[in-house]
mmCIF file as gemmi writes it, N, C-alpha and C atoms, coordinates in Angstrom:
data_model
loop_
_atom_site.group_PDB
_atom_site.id
_atom_site.type_symbol
_atom_site.label_atom_id
_atom_site.label_alt_id
_atom_site.label_comp_id
_atom_site.label_asym_id
_atom_site.label_entity_id
_atom_site.label_seq_id
_atom_site.pdbx_PDB_ins_code
_atom_site.Cartn_x
_atom_site.Cartn_y
_atom_site.Cartn_z
_atom_site.occupancy
_atom_site.B_iso_or_equiv
_atom_site.pdbx_formal_charge
_atom_site.auth_seq_id
_atom_site.auth_asym_id
_atom_site.pdbx_PDB_model_num
ATOM 1 N N . MET Axp A 1 ? 92.779 -20.555 50.537 1 0 ? 1 A 1
ATOM 2 C CA . MET Axp A 1 ? 92.991 -21.547 49.078 1 0 ? 1 A 1
ATOM 3 C C . MET Axp A 1 ? 92.276 -20.781 48.109 1 0 ? 1 A 1
ATOM 4 N N . PRO Axp A 2 ? 93.293 -20.309 47.179 1 0 ? 2 A 1
ATOM 5 C CA . PRO Axp A 2 ? 92.625 -19.795 46.01 1 0 ? 2 A 1
ATOM 6 C C . PRO Axp A 2 ? 91.603 -20.83 45.092 1 0 ? 2 A 1
ATOM 7 N N . VAL Axp A 3 ? 90.785 -20.261 44.918 1 0 ? 3 A 1
ATOM 8 C CA . VAL Axp A 3 ? 89.919 -20.919 43.59 1 0 ? 3 A 1
ATOM 9 C C . VAL Axp A 3 ? 89.218 -20.152 42.869 1 0 ? 3 A 1
ATOM 10 N N . PRO Axp A 4 ? 88.547 -20.339 41.638 1 0 ? 4 A 1
ATOM 11 C CA . PRO Axp A 4 ? 88.092 -19.593 40.751 1 0 ? 4 A 1
ATOM 12 C C . PRO Axp A 4 ? 86.294 -18.921 41.369 1 0 ? 4 A 1
ATOM 13 N N . SER Axp A 5 ? 86.426 -17.94 41.212 1 0 ? 5 A 1
ATOM 14 C CA . SER Axp A 5 ? 85.266 -17.308 41.912 1 0 ? 5 A 1
ATOM 15 C C . SER Axp A 5 ? 84.086 -17.586 41.484 1 0 ? 5 A 1
ATOM 16 N N . ASP Axp A 6 ? 84.148 -18.331 40.565 1 0 ? 6 A 1
ATOM 17 C CA . ASP Axp A 6 ? 82.57 -18.821 39.879 1 0 ? 6 A 1
ATOM 18 C C . ASP Axp A 6 ? 82.238 -19.668 40.679 1 0 ? 6 A 1
ATOM 19 N N . THR Axp A 7 ? 83.064 -20.905 41.54 1 0 ? 7 A 1
ATOM 20 C CA . THR Axp A 7 ? 83.044 -22.354 42.388 1 0 ? 7 A 1
ATOM 21 C C . THR Axp A 7 ? 82.763 -21.729 43.627 1 0 ? 7 A 1
ATOM 22 N N . VAL Axp A 8 ? 82.412 -20.492 43.93 1 0 ? 8 A 1
ATOM 23 C CA . VAL Axp A 8 ? 82.501 -19.956 45.474 1 0 ? 8 A 1
ATOM 24 C C . VAL Axp A 8 ? 80.922 -19.952 45.737 1 0 ? 8 A 1
ATOM 25 N N . ARG Axp A 9 ? 80.293 -20.597 46.79 1 0 ? 9 A 1
ATOM 26 C CA . ARG Axp A 9 ? 78.94 -20.089 47.025 1 0 ? 9 A 1
ATOM 27 C C . ARG Axp A 9 ? 78.791 -20.273 48.449 1 0 ? 9 A 1
ATOM 28 N N . LEU Axp A 10 ? 78.092 -19.92 49.017 1 0 ? 10 A 1
ATOM 29 C CA . LEU Axp A 10 ? 77.637 -20.478 50.545 1 0 ? 10 A 1
ATOM 30 C C . LEU Axp A 10 ? 76.311 -21.189 50.783 1 0 ? 10 A 1
ATOM 31 N N . THR Axp A 11 ? 76.716 -21.899 51.546 1 0 ? 11 A 1
ATOM 32 C CA . THR Axp A 11 ? 75.109 -23.279 51.698 1 0 ? 11 A 1
ATOM 33 C C . THR Axp A 11 ? 74.41 -22.685 52.388 1 0 ? 11 A 1
ATOM 34 N N . GLN Axp A 12 ? 74.493 -21.768 53.523 1 0 ? 12 A 1
ATOM 35 C CA . GLN Axp A 12 ? 73.253 -20.969 53.916 1 0 ? 12 A 1
ATOM 36 C C . GLN Axp A 12 ? 73.654 -19.481 54.498 1 0 ? 12 A 1
ATOM 37 N N . GLY Axp A 13 ? 72.734 -18.791 54.822 1 0 ? 13 A 1
ATOM 38 C CA . GLY Axp A 13 ? 73.028 -17.078 55.146 1 0 ? 13 A 1
ATOM 39 C C . GLY Axp A 13 ? 73.414 -16.531 54.088 1 0 ? 13 A 1
ATOM 40 N N . GLN Axp A 14 ? 74.142 -15.41 54.464 1 0 ? 14 A 1
ATOM 41 C CA . GLN Axp A 14 ? 74.377 -13.969 53.605 1 0 ? 14 A 1
ATOM 42 C C . GLN Axp A 14 ? 75.387 -13.629 54.154 1 0 ? 14 A 1
ATOM 43 N N . ALA Axp A 15 ? 77.041 -13.53 53.303 1 0 ? 15 A 1
ATOM 44 C CA . ALA Axp A 15 ? 77.738 -12.605 53.981 1 0 ? 15 A 1
ATOM 45 C C . ALA Axp A 15 ? 77.532 -11.612 54.01 1 0 ? 15 A 1
ATOM 46 N N . ALA Axp A 16 ? 78.148 -10.867 54.508 1 0 ? 16 A 1
ATOM 47 C CA . ALA Axp A 16 ? 78.371 -9.173 54.766 1 0 ? 16 A 1
ATOM 48 C C . ALA Axp A 16 ? 79.952 -8.941 54.07 1 0 ? 16 A 1
ATOM 49 N N . GLU Axp A 17 ? 79.614 -7.881 53.475 1 0 ? 17 A 1
ATOM 50 C CA . GLU Axp A 17 ? 81.087 -7.709 52.434 1 0 ? 17 A 1
ATOM 51 C C . GLU Axp A 17 ? 81.864 -6.092 52.709 1 0 ? 17 A 1
ATOM 52 N N . PHE Axp A 18 ? 82.607 -6.002 52.213 1 0 ? 18 A 1
ATOM 53 C CA . PHE Axp A 18 ? 83.762 -4.93 52.781 1 0 ? 18 A 1
ATOM 54 C C . PHE Axp A 18 ? 84.839 -4.543 51.595 1 0 ? 18 A 1
ATOM 55 N N . GLU Axp A 19 ? 84.868 -3.391 51.116 1 0 ? 19 A 1
ATOM 56 C CA . GLU Axp A 19 ? 85.917 -3.181 49.998 1 0 ? 19 A 1
ATOM 57 C C . GLU Axp A 19 ? 86.665 -1.641 50.391 1 0 ? 19 A 1
ATOM 58 N N . ARG Axp A 20 ? 87.668 -1.671 50.782 1 0 ? 20 A 1
ATOM 59 C CA . ARG Axp A 20 ? 88.419 -0.059 51.111 1 0 ? 20 A 1
ATOM 60 C C . ARG Axp A 20 ? 88.138 0.845 49.611 1 0 ? 20 A 1
ATOM 61 N N . ASP Axp A 21 ? 87.709 1.989 49.894 1 0 ? 21 A 1
ATOM 62 C CA . ASP Axp A 21 ? 87.78 2.897 48.93 1 0 ? 21 A 1
ATOM 63 C C . ASP Axp A 21 ? 89.147 3.531 48.539 1 0 ? 21 A 1
ATOM 64 N N . ASP Axp A 22 ? 89.924 3.154 49.337 1 0 ? 22 A 1
ATOM 65 C CA . ASP Axp A 22 ? 91.431 4.232 49.256 1 0 ? 22 A 1
ATOM 66 C C . ASP Axp A 22 ? 92.527 3.826 48.044 1 0 ? 22 A 1
ATOM 67 N N . LEU Axp A 23 ? 91.833 2.452 47.58 1 0 ? 23 A 1
ATOM 68 C CA . LEU Axp A 23 ? 93.199 1.935 46.679 1 0 ? 23 A 1
ATOM 69 C C . LEU Axp A 23 ? 92.821 1.56 45.435 1 0 ? 23 A 1
ATOM 70 N N . ALA Axp A 24 ? 93.707 1.433 44.74 1 0 ? 24 A 1
ATOM 71 C CA . ALA Axp A 24 ? 93.14 1.428 42.949 1 0 ? 24 A 1
ATOM 72 C C . ALA Axp A 24 ? 92.727 -0.223 42.811 1 0 ? 24 A 1
ATOM 73 N N . ALA Axp A 25 ? 93.247 -0.969 43.159 1 0 ? 25 A 1
ATOM 74 C CA . ALA Axp A 25 ? 92.979 -2.379 43.29 1 0 ? 25 A 1
ATOM 75 C C . ALA Axp A 25 ? 92.337 -3.093 44.238 1 0 ? 25 A 1
ATOM 76 N N . PRO Axp A 26 ? 91.332 -2.85 45.478 1 0 ? 26 A 1
ATOM 77 C CA . PRO Axp A 26 ? 90.854 -3.162 46.538 1 0 ? 26 A 1
ATOM 78 C C . PRO Axp A 26 ? 90.053 -4.609 46.064 1 0 ? 26 A 1
ATOM 79 N N . ARG Axp A 27 ? 90.388 -4.928 47.39 1 0 ? 27 A 1
ATOM 80 C CA . ARG Axp A 27 ? 89.793 -6.909 47.677 1 0 ? 27 A 1
ATOM 81 C C . ARG Axp A 27 ? 88.612 -6.452 48.146 1 0 ? 27 A 1
ATOM 82 N N . LEU Axp A 28 ? 87.553 -7.655 47.885 1 0 ? 28 A 1
ATOM 83 C CA . LEU Axp A 28 ? 86.305 -7.223 48.127 1 0 ? 28 A 1
ATOM 84 C C . LEU Axp A 28 ? 86.502 -8.498 49.218 1 0 ? 28 A 1
ATOM 85 N N . ARG Axp A 29 ? 85.797 -8.202 50.334 1 0 ? 29 A 1
ATOM 86 C CA . ARG Axp A 29 ? 86.193 -9.278 51.663 1 0 ? 29 A 1
ATOM 87 C C . ARG Axp A 29 ? 84.629 -9.694 52.109 1 0 ? 29 A 1
ATOM 88 N N . SER Axp A 30 ? 84.688 -10.874 52.239 1 0 ? 30 A 1
ATOM 89 C CA . SER Axp A 30 ? 83.396 -11.563 52.298 1 0 ? 30 A 1
ATOM 90 C C . SER Axp A 30 ? 83.43 -11.972 53.891 1 0 ? 30 A 1
ATOM 91 N N . PHE Axp A 31 ? 82.377 -11.717 54.988 1 0 ? 31 A 1
ATOM 92 C CA . PHE Axp A 31 ? 83.024 -12.162 56.334 1 0 ? 31 A 1
ATOM 93 C C . PHE Axp A 31 ? 81.294 -12.544 56.723 1 0 ? 31 A 1
ATOM 94 N N . CYS Axp A 32 ? 81.344 -13.037 58.023 1 0 ? 32 A 1
ATOM 95 C CA . CYS Axp A 32 ? 79.89 -13.644 58.759 1 0 ? 32 A 1
ATOM 96 C C . CYS Axp A 32 ? 79.58 -12.275 59.425 1 0 ? 32 A 1
ATOM 97 N N . PRO Axp A 33 ? 78.29 -12.028 58.937 1 0 ? 33 A 1
ATOM 98 C CA . PRO Axp A 33 ? 77.729 -10.652 59.633 1 0 ? 33 A 1
ATOM 99 C C . PRO Axp A 33 ? 77.378 -11.004 61.327 1 0 ? 33 A 1
ATOM 100 N N . ARG Axp A 34 ? 77.472 -12.367 61.579 1 0 ? 34 A 1
ATOM 101 C CA . ARG Axp A 34 ? 77.191 -12.46 63.339 1 0 ? 34 A 1
ATOM 102 C C . ARG Axp A 34 ? 78.257 -12.433 63.948 1 0 ? 34 A 1
ATOM 103 N N . CYS Axp A 35 ? 79.286 -12.841 63.49 1 0 ? 35 A 1
ATOM 104 C CA . CYS Axp A 35 ? 79.844 -13.226 64.349 1 0 ? 35 A 1
ATOM 105 C C . CYS Axp A 35 ? 81.756 -12.409 63.882 1 0 ? 35 A 1
ATOM 106 N N . GLY Axp A 36 ? 81.704 -12.298 62.55 1 0 ? 36 A 1
ATOM 107 C CA . GLY Axp A 36 ? 82.558 -11.127 62.085 1 0 ? 36 A 1
ATOM 108 C C . GLY Axp A 36 ? 83.555 -12.318 61.389 1 0 ? 36 A 1
ATOM 109 N N . THR Axp A 37 ? 83.55 -13.885 61.297 1 0 ? 37 A 1
ATOM 110 C CA . THR Axp A 37 ? 84.743 -14.679 60.709 1 0 ? 37 A 1
ATOM 111 C C . THR Axp A 37 ? 85.08 -14.079 59.259 1 0 ? 37 A 1
ATOM 112 N N . HIS Axp A 38 ? 86.117 -14.291 59.011 1 0 ? 38 A 1
ATOM 113 C CA . HIS Axp A 38 ? 86.723 -13.283 57.823 1 0 ? 38 A 1
ATOM 114 C C . HIS Axp A 38 ? 86.541 -15.081 56.359 1 0 ? 38 A 1
ATOM 115 N N . LEU Axp A 39 ? 85.621 -15.285 55.36 1 0 ? 39 A 1
ATOM 116 C CA . LEU Axp A 39 ? 84.894 -16.119 54.825 1 0 ? 39 A 1
ATOM 117 C C . LEU Axp A 39 ? 85.56 -16.06 53.519 1 0 ? 39 A 1
ATOM 118 N N . PHE Axp A 40 ? 86.032 -14.888 52.765 1 0 ? 40 A 1
ATOM 119 C CA . PHE Axp A 40 ? 86.486 -14.936 51.596 1 0 ? 40 A 1
ATOM 120 C C . PHE Axp A 40 ? 87.34 -13.705 51.184 1 0 ? 40 A 1
ATOM 121 N N . THR Axp A 41 ? 88.323 -13.491 50.352 1 0 ? 41 A 1
ATOM 122 C CA . THR Axp A 41 ? 88.536 -12.47 49.96 1 0 ? 41 A 1
ATOM 123 C C . THR Axp A 41 ? 88.787 -12.844 48.438 1 0 ? 41 A 1
ATOM 124 N N . HIS Axp A 42 ? 88.028 -11.62 47.859 1 0 ? 42 A 1
ATOM 125 C CA . HIS Axp A 42 ? 87.508 -11.758 46.124 1 0 ? 42 A 1
ATOM 126 C C . HIS Axp A 42 ? 88.647 -11.047 45.369 1 0 ? 42 A 1
ATOM 127 N N . ILE Axp A 43 ? 89.508 -11.55 44.531 1 0 ? 43 A 1
ATOM 128 C CA . ILE Axp A 43 ? 90.282 -10.797 43.459 1 0 ? 43 A 1
ATOM 129 C C . ILE Axp A 43 ? 89.669 -10.702 42.167 1 0 ? 43 A 1
ATOM 130 N N . ARG Axp A 44 ? 89.15 -10.01 42.061 1 0 ? 44 A 1
ATOM 131 C CA . ARG Axp A 44 ? 88.286 -9.967 40.868 1 0 ? 44 A 1
ATOM 132 C C . ARG Axp A 44 ? 88.801 -9.838 39.535 1 0 ? 44 A 1
ATOM 133 N N . GLU Axp A 45 ? 89.714 -8.966 39.628 1 0 ? 45 A 1
ATOM 134 C CA . GLU Axp A 45 ? 90.927 -8.593 38.028 1 0 ? 45 A 1
ATOM 135 C C . GLU Axp A 45 ? 91.325 -10.02 37.638 1 0 ? 45 A 1
ATOM 136 N N . ARG Axp A 46 ? 91.352 -11.483 38.9 1 0 ? 46 A 1
ATOM 137 C CA . ARG Axp A 46 ? 91.955 -12.242 38.379 1 0 ? 46 A 1
ATOM 138 C C . ARG Axp A 46 ? 90.887 -13.784 38.431 1 0 ? 46 A 1
ATOM 139 N N . GLY Axp A 47 ? 89.943 -13.209 38.702 1 0 ? 47 A 1
ATOM 140 C CA . GLY Axp A 47 ? 88.754 -14.017 38.651 1 0 ? 47 A 1
ATOM 141 C C . GLY Axp A 47 ? 88.803 -15.232 39.843 1 0 ? 47 A 1
ATOM 142 N N . LEU Axp A 48 ? 89.23 -14.566 41.313 1 0 ? 48 A 1
ATOM 143 C CA . LEU Axp A 48 ? 89.916 -15.798 42.289 1 0 ? 48 A 1
ATOM 144 C C . LEU Axp A 48 ? 89.348 -15.474 43.306 1 0 ? 48 A 1
ATOM 145 N N . SER Axp A 49 ? 88.588 -16.486 44.152 1 0 ? 49 A 1
ATOM 146 C CA . SER Axp A 49 ? 88.542 -16.038 45.256 1 0 ? 49 A 1
ATOM 147 C C . SER Axp A 49 ? 89.539 -16.826 46.339 1 0 ? 49 A 1
ATOM 148 N N . VAL Axp A 50 ? 89.719 -16.443 47.684 1 0 ? 50 A 1
ATOM 149 C CA . VAL Axp A 50 ? 90.491 -16.801 48.237 1 0 ? 50 A 1
ATOM 150 C C . VAL Axp A 50 ? 89.666 -17.401 49.675 1 0 ? 50 A 1
ATOM 151 N N . VAL Axp A 51 ? 89.74 -18.499 49.789 1 0 ? 51 A 1
ATOM 152 C CA . VAL Axp A 51 ? 88.799 -19.071 50.581 1 0 ? 51 A 1
ATOM 153 C C . VAL Axp A 51 ? 89.498 -19.206 52.092 1 0 ? 51 A 1
ATOM 154 N N . LYS Axp A 52 ? 89.252 -18.944 53.092 1 0 ? 52 A 1
ATOM 155 C CA . LYS Axp A 52 ? 89.599 -18.888 54.423 1 0 ? 52 A 1
ATOM 156 C C . LYS Axp A 52 ? 89.543 -20.477 54.758 1 0 ? 52 A 1
ATOM 157 N N . ILE Axp A 53 ? 90.389 -21.824 55.047 1 0 ? 53 A 1
ATOM 158 C CA . ILE Axp A 53 ? 89.998 -22.853 55.01 1 0 ? 53 A 1
ATOM 159 C C . ILE Axp A 53 ? 89.575 -23.094 56.538 1 0 ? 53 A 1
ATOM 160 N N . GLY Axp A 54 ? 89.591 -22.195 57.273 1 0 ? 54 A 1
ATOM 161 C CA . GLY Axp A 54 ? 89.14 -23.027 58.762 1 0 ? 54 A 1
ATOM 162 C C . GLY Axp A 54 ? 87.408 -22.554 58.629 1 0 ? 54 A 1
ATOM 163 N N . THR Axp A 55 ? 87.021 -21.992 57.96 1 0 ? 55 A 1
ATOM 164 C CA . THR Axp A 55 ? 85.58 -22.133 57.604 1 0 ? 55 A 1
ATOM 165 C C . THR Axp A 55 ? 85.095 -23.188 56.989 1 0 ? 55 A 1
ATOM 166 N N . LEU Axp A 56 ? 86.219 -24.178 56.137 1 0 ? 56 A 1
ATOM 167 C CA . LEU Axp A 56 ? 85.328 -25.321 56.041 1 0 ? 56 A 1
ATOM 168 C C . LEU Axp A 56 ? 84.681 -25.962 56.564 1 0 ? 56 A 1
ATOM 169 N N . ASP Axp A 57 ? 83.7 -26.917 56.118 1 0 ? 57 A 1
ATOM 170 C CA . ASP Axp A 57 ? 83.161 -28.195 57.335 1 0 ? 57 A 1
ATOM 171 C C . ASP Axp A 57 ? 83.841 -29.207 57.585 1 0 ? 57 A 1
ATOM 172 N N . ASP Axp A 58 ? 84.742 -29.823 56.499 1 0 ? 58 A 1
ATOM 173 C CA . ASP Axp A 58 ? 85.693 -30.89 57.041 1 0 ? 58 A 1
ATOM 174 C C . ASP Axp A 58 ? 86.862 -30.014 56.117 1 0 ? 58 A 1
ATOM 175 N N . PRO Axp A 59 ? 87.858 -29.036 56.72 1 0 ? 59 A 1
ATOM 176 C CA . PRO Axp A 59 ? 89.27 -28.884 56.132 1 0 ? 59 A 1
ATOM 177 C C . PRO Axp A 59 ? 90.271 -30.039 55.732 1 0 ? 59 A 1
ATOM 178 N N . GLU Axp A 60 ? 90.44 -30.897 56.692 1 0 ? 60 A 1
ATOM 179 C CA . GLU Axp A 60 ? 91.224 -32.029 56.504 1 0 ? 60 A 1
ATOM 180 C C . GLU Axp A 60 ? 90.586 -32.76 54.885 1 0 ? 60 A 1
ATOM 181 N N . LEU Axp A 61 ? 89.297 -32.994 54.798 1 0 ? 61 A 1
ATOM 182 C CA . LEU Axp A 61 ? 88.598 -33.295 53.694 1 0 ? 61 A 1
ATOM 183 C C . LEU Axp A 61 ? 88.479 -32.671 52.517 1 0 ? 61 A 1
ATOM 184 N N . ASP Axp A 62 ? 88.263 -31.647 52.634 1 0 ? 62 A 1
ATOM 185 C CA . ASP Axp A 62 ? 88.201 -30.553 51.823 1 0 ? 62 A 1
ATOM 186 C C . ASP Axp A 62 ? 89.058 -29.776 50.736 1 0 ? 62 A 1
ATOM 187 N N . TYR Axp A 63 ? 90.207 -29.978 51.555 1 0 ? 63 A 1
ATOM 188 C CA . TYR Axp A 63 ? 91.193 -28.79 51.471 1 0 ? 63 A 1
ATOM 189 C C . TYR Axp A 63 ? 92.858 -30.175 51.367 1 0 ? 63 A 1
ATOM 190 N N . GLY Axp A 64 ? 92.829 -30.816 52.248 1 0 ? 64 A 1
ATOM 191 C CA . GLY Axp A 64 ? 93.666 -31.943 52.155 1 0 ? 64 A 1
ATOM 192 C C . GLY Axp A 64 ? 95.383 -31.182 52.383 1 0 ? 64 A 1
ATOM 193 N N . GLY Axp A 65 ? 95.308 -30.221 52.738 1 0 ? 65 A 1
ATOM 194 C CA . GLY Axp A 65 ? 96.585 -29.582 52.969 1 0 ? 65 A 1
ATOM 195 C C . GLY Axp A 65 ? 97.511 -28.444 52.089 1 0 ? 65 A 1
ATOM 196 N N . PRO Axp A 66 ? 98.672 -27.735 52.499 1 0 ? 66 A 1
ATOM 197 C CA . PRO Axp A 66 ? 98.96 -26.588 51.229 1 0 ? 66 A 1
ATOM 198 C C . PRO Axp A 66 ? 99.9 -27.429 50.574 1 0 ? 66 A 1
ATOM 199 N N . LYS Axp A 67 ? 100.198 -27.103 49.151 1 0 ? 67 A 1
ATOM 200 C CA . LYS Axp A 67 ? 101.059 -27.449 48.008 1 0 ? 67 A 1
ATOM 201 C C . LYS Axp A 67 ? 102.283 -26.73 48.246 1 0 ? 67 A 1
ATOM 202 N N . VAL Axp A 68 ? 102.129 -25.249 48.192 1 0 ? 68 A 1
ATOM 203 C CA . VAL Axp A 68 ? 103.286 -24.275 48.23 1 0 ? 68 A 1
ATOM 204 C C . VAL Axp A 68 ? 103.14 -23.089 49.502 1 0 ? 68 A 1
ATOM 205 N N . ALA Axp A 69 ? 104.304 -22.709 49.954 1 0 ? 69 A 1
ATOM 206 C CA . ALA Axp A 69 ? 104.165 -21.618 50.877 1 0 ? 69 A 1
ATOM 207 C C . ALA Axp A 69 ? 104.256 -20.135 50.417 1 0 ? 69 A 1
ATOM 208 N N . ILE Axp A 70 ? 103.893 -19.382 50.533 1 0 ? 70 A 1
ATOM 209 C CA . ILE Axp A 70 ? 104.078 -17.965 49.699 1 0 ? 70 A 1
ATOM 210 C C . ILE Axp A 70 ? 104.291 -16.968 50.824 1 0 ? 70 A 1
ATOM 211 N N . TYR Axp A 71 ? 104.827 -15.861 50.751 1 0 ? 71 A 1
ATOM 212 C CA . TYR Axp A 71 ? 104.476 -14.628 51.45 1 0 ? 71 A 1
ATOM 213 C C . TYR Axp A 71 ? 105.909 -15.459 52.697 1 0 ? 71 A 1
ATOM 214 N N . THR Axp A 72 ? 107.094 -15.948 52.575 1 0 ? 72 A 1
ATOM 215 C CA . THR Axp A 72 ? 107.788 -16.782 53.79 1 0 ? 72 A 1
ATOM 216 C C . THR Axp A 72 ? 108.191 -15.431 54.015 1 0 ? 72 A 1
ATOM 217 N N . ARG Axp A 73 ? 108.82 -14.479 53.438 1 0 ? 73 A 1
ATOM 218 C CA . ARG Axp A 73 ? 109.826 -13.905 54.313 1 0 ? 73 A 1
ATOM 219 C C . ARG Axp A 73 ? 109.61 -12.734 55.503 1 0 ? 73 A 1
ATOM 220 N N . ASP Axp A 74 ? 108.386 -13.076 55.901 1 0 ? 74 A 1
ATOM 221 C CA . ASP Axp A 74 ? 107.642 -12.416 56.938 1 0 ? 74 A 1
ATOM 222 C C . ASP Axp A 74 ? 107.541 -13.387 58.248 1 0 ? 74 A 1
ATOM 223 N N . LEU Axp A 75 ? 107.77 -14.643 57.7 1 0 ? 75 A 1
ATOM 224 C CA . LEU Axp A 75 ? 107.254 -15.812 58.772 1 0 ? 75 A 1
ATOM 225 C C . LEU Axp A 75 ? 108.172 -15.735 59.993 1 0 ? 75 A 1
ATOM 226 N N . PRO Axp A 76 ? 107.516 -16.028 61.104 1 0 ? 76 A 1
ATOM 227 C CA . PRO Axp A 76 ? 108.392 -15.996 62.43 1 0 ? 76 A 1
ATOM 228 C C . PRO Axp A 76 ? 109.249 -17.153 62.199 1 0 ? 76 A 1
ATOM 229 N N . SER Axp A 77 ? 110.472 -17.114 63.173 1 0 ? 77 A 1
ATOM 230 C CA . SER Axp A 77 ? 111.693 -18.483 63.041 1 0 ? 77 A 1
ATOM 231 C C . SER Axp A 77 ? 111.055 -19.809 63.22 1 0 ? 77 A 1
ATOM 232 N N . TYR Axp A 78 ? 110.022 -20.123 63.936 1 0 ? 78 A 1
ATOM 233 C CA . TYR Axp A 78 ? 109.254 -21.086 64.654 1 0 ? 78 A 1
ATOM 234 C C . TYR Axp A 78 ? 108.219 -21.831 63.802 1 0 ? 78 A 1
ATOM 235 N N . HIS Axp A 79 ? 107.779 -20.901 62.787 1 0 ? 79 A 1
ATOM 236 C CA . HIS Axp A 79 ? 107.139 -21.489 61.408 1 0 ? 79 A 1
ATOM 237 C C . HIS Axp A 79 ? 107.867 -22.505 60.823 1 0 ? 79 A 1
ATOM 238 N N . GLU Axp A 80 ? 107.499 -23.468 60.697 1 0 ? 80 A 1
ATOM 239 C CA . GLU Axp A 80 ? 107.867 -24.754 59.49 1 0 ? 80 A 1
ATOM 240 C C . GLU Axp A 80 ? 107.034 -25.22 58.551 1 0 ? 80 A 1
ATOM 241 N N . PHE Axp A 81 ? 107.684 -26.335 57.615 1 0 ? 81 A 1
ATOM 242 C CA . PHE Axp A 81 ? 106.921 -26.458 56.473 1 0 ? 81 A 1
ATOM 243 C C . PHE Axp A 81 ? 107.345 -27.832 56.245 1 0 ? 81 A 1
ATOM 244 N N . PRO Axp A 82 ? 106.62 -28.969 55.708 1 0 ? 82 A 1
ATOM 245 C CA . PRO Axp A 82 ? 107.047 -30.289 55.356 1 0 ? 82 A 1
ATOM 246 C C . PRO Axp A 82 ? 108.241 -30.412 54.628 1 0 ? 82 A 1
ATOM 247 N N . ASP Axp A 83 ? 109.027 -31.057 54.818 1 0 ? 83 A 1
ATOM 248 C CA . ASP Axp A 83 ? 110.366 -31.493 53.989 1 0 ? 83 A 1
ATOM 249 C C . ASP Axp A 83 ? 109.773 -31.709 52.531 1 0 ? 83 A 1
ATOM 250 N N . GLY Axp A 84 ? 110.146 -31.031 51.343 1 0 ? 84 A 1
ATOM 251 C CA . GLY Axp A 84 ? 110.4 -30.882 50.274 1 0 ? 84 A 1
ATOM 252 C C . GLY Axp A 84 ? 109.032 -29.783 49.716 1 0 ? 84 A 1
ATOM 253 N N . MET Axp A 85 ? 108.462 -28.853 50.493 1 0 ? 85 A 1
ATOM 254 C CA . MET Axp A 85 ? 107.515 -27.981 49.774 1 0 ? 85 A 1
ATOM 255 C C . MET Axp A 85 ? 107.749 -27.09 49.545 1 0 ? 85 A 1
ATOM 256 N N . PRO Axp A 86 ? 107.539 -26.75 48.36 1 0 ? 86 A 1
ATOM 257 C CA . PRO Axp A 86 ? 108.145 -25.087 47.478 1 0 ? 86 A 1
ATOM 258 C C . PRO Axp A 86 ? 107.581 -23.854 48.053 1 0 ? 86 A 1
ATOM 259 N N . THR Axp A 87 ? 108.691 -23.032 48.748 1 0 ? 87 A 1
ATOM 260 C CA . THR Axp A 87 ? 108.67 -22.075 49.618 1 0 ? 87 A 1
ATOM 261 C C . THR Axp A 87 ? 108.798 -20.729 48.805 1 0 ? 87 A 1
ATOM 262 N N . PHE Axp A 88 ? 108.146 -19.957 48.903 1 0 ? 88 A 1
ATOM 263 C CA . PHE Axp A 88 ? 108.777 -18.527 48.104 1 0 ? 88 A 1
ATOM 264 C C . PHE Axp A 88 ? 108.321 -17.034 48.711 1 0 ? 88 A 1
ATOM 265 N N . ASP Axp A 89 ? 109.666 -16.305 48.97 1 0 ? 89 A 1
ATOM 266 C CA . ASP Axp A 89 ? 109.341 -15.277 49.702 1 0 ? 89 A 1
ATOM 267 C C . ASP Axp A 89 ? 108.432 -14.124 49.274 1 0 ? 89 A 1
ATOM 268 N N . LYS Axp A 90 ? 107.566 -14.301 47.992 1 0 ? 90 A 1
ATOM 269 C CA . LYS Axp A 90 ? 106.72 -13.312 47.842 1 0 ? 90 A 1
ATOM 270 C C . LYS Axp A 90 ? 105.807 -14.336 46.682 1 0 ? 90 A 1
ATOM 271 N N . ARG Axp A 91 ? 104.853 -13.782 46.244 1 0 ? 91 A 1
ATOM 272 C CA . ARG Axp A 91 ? 104.047 -14.834 45.346 1 0 ? 91 A 1
ATOM 273 C C . ARG Axp A 91 ? 105.179 -15.087 44.184 1 0 ? 91 A 1
ATOM 274 N N . PRO Axp A 92 ? 105.085 -16.298 43.521 1 0 ? 92 A 1
ATOM 275 C CA . PRO Axp A 92 ? 105.625 -16.721 42.539 1 0 ? 92 A 1
ATOM 276 C C . PRO Axp A 92 ? 104.719 -15.981 40.963 1 0 ? 92 A 1
ATOM 277 N N . GLY Axp A 93 ? 106.246 -15.459 40.384 1 0 ? 93 A 1
ATOM 278 C CA . GLY Axp A 93 ? 105.318 -15.005 39.006 1 0 ? 93 A 1
ATOM 279 C C . GLY Axp A 93 ? 104.468 -15.855 38.333 1 0 ? 93 A 1
């Protein structure tokens, strides 16, 4: 779930971070230092952070569900979307 980076904060603990050093525009990834669960991906040049939905206390309440599906070109044939949901092979321009 992409959100403005300045709205992301942990309510407890401290995330560990990882960033590849072999890419021109690396993404900063935050994860739980104890169990390794991926929490966020920070896209600094866009001011966005991608929150991993499964990390929310109440995903149904806090997230509500997807509005669009992106990068659908690589999905397995059994993956389905709700009727009327916009889908894109890649990230829309």
